[in-house]
VOMAR-179049 format. One line per 8 residues: number of its first residue (from 0); their letters; for each residue x, y, z of C-alpha. Coordinates in Angstrom, 1 decimal. Example, Ala and Ser with C-alpha at 12.3 -4.5 7.8 and 13.67 -1.06 7.14 Angstrom:
2
0 = AS = 12.3 -4.5 7.8 ~ 13.7 -1.1 7.1
END
This chain:
353
0 = MSRIGVLT = 79.2 -16.0 0.6 ~ 75.2 -15.5 1.2 ~ 72.3 -17.9 0.2 ~ 69.7 -16.3 -1.5 ~ 66.0 -18.7 -2.2 ~ 63.2 -18.1 -4.2 ~ 60.6 -19.2 -3.5 ~ 57.6 -19.5 -6.2
8 = FHRCVNYG = 55.9 -22.1 -8.3 ~ 58.8 -23.5 -9.5 ~ 57.5 -26.6 -10.1 ~ 54.0 -25.8 -12.3 ~ 53.6 -27.6 -15.1 ~ 53.5 -24.4 -17.1 ~ 55.9 -22.7 -19.1 ~ 55.2 -19.7 -18.1
16 = SYWQARCL = 55.8 -20.5 -14.4 ~ 59.2 -22.3 -15.1 ~ 60.4 -19.9 -17.0 ~ 60.0 -17.1 -14.9 ~ 61.5 -19.1 -12.1 ~ 64.4 -20.4 -14.5 ~ 65.5 -16.8 -15.7 ~ 65.2 -15.3 -12.5
24 = VEGIGAQG = 66.8 -17.8 -10.1 ~ 69.9 -18.2 -13.1 ~ 69.7 -15.0 -13.6 ~ 70.3 -14.2 -10.1 ~ 73.5 -16.9 -9.9 ~ 74.7 -15.2 -13.3 ~ 75.7 -12.1 -11.4 ~ 77.7 -13.8 -9.1
32 = RDAVLLDH = 75.4 -14.8 -6.4 ~ 75.3 -18.1 -4.6 ~ 70.8 -18.3 -4.9 ~ 68.9 -21.5 -5.4 ~ 65.2 -22.3 -5.6 ~ 63.7 -23.7 -2.3 ~ 61.5 -26.5 -3.0 ~ 58.6 -26.9 -1.4
40 = DSVAVNRA = 56.1 -30.0 -1.6 ~ 52.4 -30.6 -0.5 ~ 50.4 -33.8 -1.8 ~ 47.6 -31.6 -1.7 ~ 49.3 -29.1 -4.3 ~ 50.9 -31.8 -6.3 ~ 47.1 -33.8 -7.2 ~ 45.6 -30.0 -7.9
48 = EWRCALQP = 48.5 -29.6 -10.1 ~ 48.9 -32.8 -12.5 ~ 45.0 -32.8 -12.6 ~ 45.4 -29.9 -14.1 ~ 48.2 -31.5 -16.5 ~ 46.9 -34.4 -17.3 ~ 43.3 -32.7 -18.2 ~ 44.0 -29.3 -19.1
56 = RLPEPNCK = 40.5 -28.1 -20.7 ~ 38.0 -29.3 -17.2 ~ 34.9 -29.6 -17.8 ~ 36.1 -30.7 -21.7 ~ 37.3 -34.2 -21.6 ~ 40.6 -34.2 -23.5 ~ 40.5 -35.8 -27.8 ~ 40.8 -39.1 -27.7
64 = GDLEAYAT = 44.7 -40.0 -27.7 ~ 45.9 -36.3 -26.4 ~ 46.5 -37.8 -22.0 ~ 49.4 -39.3 -23.5 ~ 51.1 -36.2 -24.9 ~ 50.0 -34.8 -21.6 ~ 51.4 -37.1 -19.8 ~ 54.7 -37.4 -22.4
72 = KTRRFFEA = 54.2 -33.2 -21.7 ~ 54.4 -33.7 -18.0 ~ 57.4 -36.0 -17.8 ~ 59.2 -33.7 -19.8 ~ 58.6 -31.0 -17.3 ~ 59.5 -32.8 -14.1 ~ 62.5 -33.7 -16.0 ~ 63.4 -30.0 -16.6
80 = FAALPLSP = 62.7 -29.6 -12.5 ~ 65.2 -31.5 -11.8 ~ 68.3 -29.6 -13.5 ~ 67.5 -26.4 -11.8 ~ 69.6 -25.3 -8.8 ~ 67.3 -26.6 -5.4 ~ 68.0 -26.4 -2.2 ~ 66.8 -29.7 0.0
88 = RFDLDRPE = 62.5 -30.4 -0.6 ~ 60.4 -29.1 2.5 ~ 56.6 -29.8 3.2 ~ 55.0 -26.2 2.5 ~ 53.0 -26.5 5.8 ~ 56.3 -27.1 7.4 ~ 58.2 -24.1 6.8 ~ 60.2 -24.9 9.9
96 = QMAACDTV = 62.1 -27.5 7.5 ~ 63.1 -25.2 5.3 ~ 66.8 -24.4 4.0 ~ 68.1 -21.5 6.1 ~ 68.9 -18.8 3.8 ~ 70.5 -15.1 4.7 ~ 67.5 -13.5 2.3 ~ 64.6 -15.0 0.7
104 = IVGSDEVW = 63.1 -13.1 -2.9 ~ 59.5 -13.6 -3.3 ~ 57.8 -14.2 -6.8 ~ 57.7 -14.2 -9.7 ~ 53.9 -15.3 -11.0 ~ 51.1 -15.1 -9.0 ~ 52.6 -15.4 -5.6 ~ 49.7 -13.5 -3.7
112 = NLQHPWYG = 46.5 -14.6 -5.2 ~ 44.8 -14.8 -3.0 ~ 42.2 -16.6 -6.2 ~ 44.2 -19.1 -7.1 ~ 42.9 -22.3 -7.0 ~ 45.5 -24.3 -5.2 ~ 48.6 -21.8 -3.8 ~ 45.6 -18.7 -2.7
120 = GCRLFWGE = 46.1 -17.7 0.6 ~ 49.6 -19.9 1.0 ~ 50.8 -17.7 3.5 ~ 54.3 -19.2 3.5 ~ 54.1 -16.7 0.2 ~ 53.6 -14.2 2.3 ~ 56.3 -14.4 4.7 ~ 55.5 -16.5 7.2
128 = GVRAKRLV = 57.8 -19.2 8.7 ~ 60.7 -17.4 6.0 ~ 63.8 -18.4 7.3 ~ 66.1 -15.8 6.2 ~ 67.9 -12.5 7.7 ~ 66.4 -11.0 5.1 ~ 63.1 -11.4 3.0 ~ 62.6 -9.2 0.2
136 = SYAASFGN = 59.5 -10.0 -3.4 ~ 60.2 -9.7 -7.1 ~ 58.3 -9.3 -9.7 ~ 55.6 -10.7 -7.6 ~ 51.5 -10.3 -8.6 ~ 47.9 -10.8 -7.6 ~ 46.9 -12.2 -10.5 ~ 42.9 -11.8 -11.4
144 = HDAASGLP = 42.7 -10.6 -7.4 ~ 41.9 -6.7 -9.0 ~ 42.9 -4.1 -7.0 ~ 39.2 -3.3 -6.3 ~ 38.8 -5.3 -3.7 ~ 41.8 -4.2 -1.9 ~ 43.2 -6.8 0.4 ~ 41.2 -8.3 3.1
152 = PAWPDRLR = 42.4 -7.5 7.0 ~ 45.2 -8.9 8.4 ~ 46.9 -9.5 4.7 ~ 48.4 -6.1 4.4 ~ 50.1 -6.6 8.1 ~ 52.1 -9.5 6.3 ~ 53.2 -7.8 3.2 ~ 55.1 -5.2 5.8
160 = RFDRVSVR = 57.2 -8.0 7.0 ~ 59.0 -7.5 3.8 ~ 62.1 -5.2 3.3 ~ 61.7 -4.1 0.4 ~ 58.7 -5.1 -2.1 ~ 59.0 -5.0 -6.1 ~ 55.5 -6.4 -8.7 ~ 55.4 -7.0 -12.5
168 = DANSLELV = 51.8 -5.1 -13.1 ~ 50.2 -2.4 -12.7 ~ 47.3 -4.3 -10.4 ~ 49.7 -5.5 -8.0 ~ 51.4 -2.1 -7.4 ~ 48.0 -0.3 -7.2 ~ 46.8 -3.0 -4.1 ~ 50.4 -2.7 -2.4
176 = RDAGIDAD = 50.5 0.8 -2.2 ~ 46.8 1.5 -1.1 ~ 48.0 -1.3 1.8 ~ 50.5 2.0 2.9 ~ 53.1 0.0 1.4 ~ 56.0 1.1 -0.9 ~ 57.1 -0.4 -3.6 ~ 59.0 -0.7 -7.7
184 = LVLDPCLQ = 57.2 -1.7 -10.5 ~ 60.2 -4.2 -12.6 ~ 59.9 -6.4 -15.3 ~ 59.2 -10.6 -15.5 ~ 62.5 -12.4 -14.5 ~ 61.9 -13.8 -18.8 ~ 61.5 -10.0 -20.0 ~ 64.7 -9.1 -17.5
192 = FSDLINDA = 67.1 -11.9 -18.3 ~ 66.0 -12.8 -21.8 ~ 69.5 -13.6 -22.7 ~ 69.6 -16.6 -20.7 ~ 66.3 -17.3 -22.9 ~ 67.8 -16.8 -26.6 ~ 70.7 -19.1 -25.1 ~ 69.1 -21.5 -24.4
200 = APASRVPD = 66.5 -22.0 -27.1 ~ 68.0 -19.8 -30.6 ~ 66.0 -19.6 -33.6 ~ 66.9 -22.8 -35.6 ~ 65.2 -22.4 -38.9 ~ 63.4 -19.9 -41.4 ~ 59.6 -19.0 -40.0 ~ 57.0 -20.6 -42.3
208 = YLLVYGHG = 54.3 -21.2 -39.1 ~ 52.1 -19.2 -37.2 ~ 52.4 -20.6 -33.4 ~ 49.7 -20.7 -31.0 ~ 50.0 -20.7 -26.7 ~ 46.8 -21.3 -25.0 ~ 43.2 -22.5 -25.0 ~ 40.1 -22.1 -24.7
216 = FPDWFGKA = 39.9 -18.9 -27.8 ~ 36.4 -18.7 -28.9 ~ 35.0 -19.5 -32.3 ~ 35.7 -15.7 -33.7 ~ 39.7 -16.0 -33.4 ~ 39.9 -20.0 -34.4 ~ 38.4 -18.1 -38.0 ~ 40.4 -15.4 -38.1
224 = TRAAAARQ = 43.9 -17.1 -37.4 ~ 43.5 -19.1 -39.8 ~ 42.6 -16.4 -41.9 ~ 45.7 -14.5 -41.4 ~ 47.6 -17.7 -41.2 ~ 46.7 -18.8 -44.6 ~ 47.0 -14.4 -46.4 ~ 51.0 -14.2 -45.1
232 = GLSIVSVG = 51.1 -18.8 -46.2 ~ 51.2 -19.8 -42.5 ~ 50.8 -22.7 -41.0 ~ 49.9 -22.9 -37.7 ~ 51.5 -24.6 -34.7 ~ 49.1 -24.9 -31.4 ~ 52.1 -25.6 -28.4 ~ 51.2 -27.0 -24.7
240 = YRNAFADK = 47.3 -27.5 -25.6 ~ 45.1 -28.6 -28.8 ~ 43.0 -26.4 -30.4 ~ 40.7 -27.2 -33.2 ~ 42.3 -24.7 -36.1 ~ 45.5 -25.4 -35.4 ~ 47.3 -27.5 -38.6 ~ 50.0 -29.3 -35.9
248 = HEIEAGPD = 50.2 -30.0 -32.6 ~ 53.0 -30.0 -30.0 ~ 51.1 -30.8 -27.1 ~ 54.2 -32.7 -25.6 ~ 56.4 -30.1 -26.2 ~ 58.9 -29.7 -22.7 ~ 59.8 -26.2 -21.7 ~ 62.6 -26.1 -23.5
256 = RFATLMAG = 61.0 -26.7 -27.0 ~ 58.3 -24.5 -26.2 ~ 61.3 -21.9 -26.1 ~ 62.9 -22.8 -29.1 ~ 59.1 -22.7 -31.1 ~ 58.5 -19.1 -30.2 ~ 61.7 -18.5 -31.6 ~ 61.9 -19.8 -34.5
264 = AAAVVTNF = 57.7 -18.8 -35.6 ~ 57.4 -15.8 -37.9 ~ 54.4 -14.7 -35.5 ~ 52.0 -15.9 -32.3 ~ 49.2 -15.8 -31.1 ~ 48.2 -16.3 -27.5 ~ 45.9 -16.1 -24.3 ~ 48.6 -16.6 -21.6
272 = FHGAVFAI = 50.2 -13.7 -20.1 ~ 54.2 -15.4 -21.3 ~ 52.8 -16.3 -25.0 ~ 53.0 -12.4 -24.7 ~ 55.8 -12.9 -23.2 ~ 58.1 -14.8 -25.5 ~ 56.9 -12.8 -28.7 ~ 58.4 -9.6 -27.1
280 = VNRKPFAT = 61.5 -11.6 -25.7 ~ 62.0 -13.0 -29.6 ~ 60.2 -9.9 -30.9 ~ 57.6 -11.2 -32.9 ~ 54.6 -9.3 -33.9 ~ 51.4 -11.0 -31.9 ~ 48.1 -10.6 -31.0 ~ 46.4 -11.0 -27.9
288 = IASTYRAN = 42.5 -11.6 -26.1 ~ 42.7 -11.4 -22.7 ~ 40.2 -13.7 -20.4 ~ 38.8 -12.8 -17.2 ~ 42.1 -14.8 -15.1 ~ 44.5 -13.4 -17.1 ~ 42.9 -9.2 -17.6 ~ 44.5 -7.9 -15.5
296 = KLGDLTAL = 48.3 -9.4 -16.3 ~ 47.7 -8.8 -20.0 ~ 46.6 -5.4 -20.0 ~ 49.2 -4.2 -17.6 ~ 52.1 -6.0 -20.0 ~ 51.0 -4.3 -22.8 ~ 50.2 -0.9 -21.0 ~ 53.9 -1.1 -19.7
304 = LGLEERLL = 55.5 -1.4 -22.7 ~ 53.1 0.0 -25.5 ~ 52.1 -2.2 -27.0 ~ 47.8 -1.8 -26.7 ~ 46.9 -2.2 -29.1 ~ 48.1 -6.4 -29.5 ~ 45.3 -6.3 -26.6 ~ 42.3 -6.9 -29.1
312 = AGEDAARL = 39.0 -6.0 -28.0 ~ 35.7 -4.9 -29.7 ~ 33.7 -5.8 -33.3 ~ 36.5 -4.8 -34.9 ~ 38.5 -7.3 -32.7 ~ 38.6 -10.1 -36.2 ~ 39.7 -7.4 -38.7 ~ 43.1 -6.4 -36.8
320 = LGDLIETP = 44.3 -10.0 -36.4 ~ 45.9 -10.8 -39.3 ~ 47.3 -7.2 -39.4 ~ 49.4 -7.3 -36.3 ~ 50.8 -10.8 -36.8 ~ 52.0 -8.8 -40.0 ~ 52.9 -5.9 -38.3 ~ 56.6 -5.7 -36.6
328 = LPPNLDDR = 56.7 -4.8 -32.9 ~ 57.9 -1.1 -32.9 ~ 61.3 0.0 -33.0 ~ 61.0 2.3 -29.6 ~ 60.2 -1.4 -28.1 ~ 63.9 -2.1 -27.1 ~ 64.6 1.8 -25.4 ~ 61.4 0.7 -23.6
336 = ISLLRGRS = 62.1 -2.2 -22.6 ~ 66.2 -1.5 -21.4 ~ 65.1 1.3 -19.4 ~ 62.8 -0.9 -17.3 ~ 65.5 -3.8 -17.3 ~ 68.2 -0.9 -15.7 ~ 65.2 0.4 -12.9 ~ 64.8 -4.0 -12.1
344 = SRYLASAL = 68.3 -4.0 -12.3 ~ 68.9 -1.2 -10.0 ~ 66.2 -2.8 -7.5 ~ 67.8 -6.2 -6.9 ~ 71.0 -4.9 -5.9 ~ 69.7 -2.7 -3.7 ~ 67.2 -5.3 -2.5 ~ 69.6 -8.0 -2.3
352 = G = 72.3 -5.9 -0.7
END
């Protein structure tokens, strides 16, 4: 059986990064293929990642007692990483140490984001030094590297190493096609293989809380969320981070607990891409706002699925938030996702051979 290596950001202390990596490698494995996550390691990346995990709101300091909660969360991520199907570990800057594969699939996540604070420009994710007969991408993203900026010289040539290319958002599709490379638009692995999430974290309670995922929300958003929750008789639970407008915090939640909280919520408010994705996976009403860093991802996701009204902006945003978290997702959403899932499945079957 041929071996497939998945090259992504699988050790980030971030719920979305963890779940996209797990869904992709386990989704491929469920098709009867031998798939592993290529377990790259870097002292410099680890230092940056762990600093962010323990103090995610820098330059704003942690609230008293939160450091211990963030440390517990980080340990739970380490435990979850250890349970993933991993290759032998190798140095990120020494790809010749990587175990050889028949096919390497790069993605999902922001693997081509030249602006990423510690992975930006890492040539391994562009195929340089990869030990494989075949190189493809799945649901790769350029993150906040905007298509209007184009790609600097030499980077398009690196993309031409790939035998097949797919991306997960319109901004990335434009960048790749502007570089003269054919590409497909596919679903994020959490949407493509959502049954894996549902099996791991089924809802286990009557929904009586509104779940908050993210940080750095503007004051109006917190006030509008409190008003909306009160109107529905819901408490507010914040997962992964502290938000002053929440009634309860589960900062220390590991990846499985995060998925369970998403499954059990009455509704979700978020400013993170995978906050919206998990709300969609669980068919939860949600409202989101986009920071500059996540504007492309959230804008393209909501447009792709016909959920543009869920992305708040403008003078009426505060008023609309309450309506959105009381309004079920549209009934045709399942048809849209099914169509895109079929397209993504056909791409994977063709790209992996």
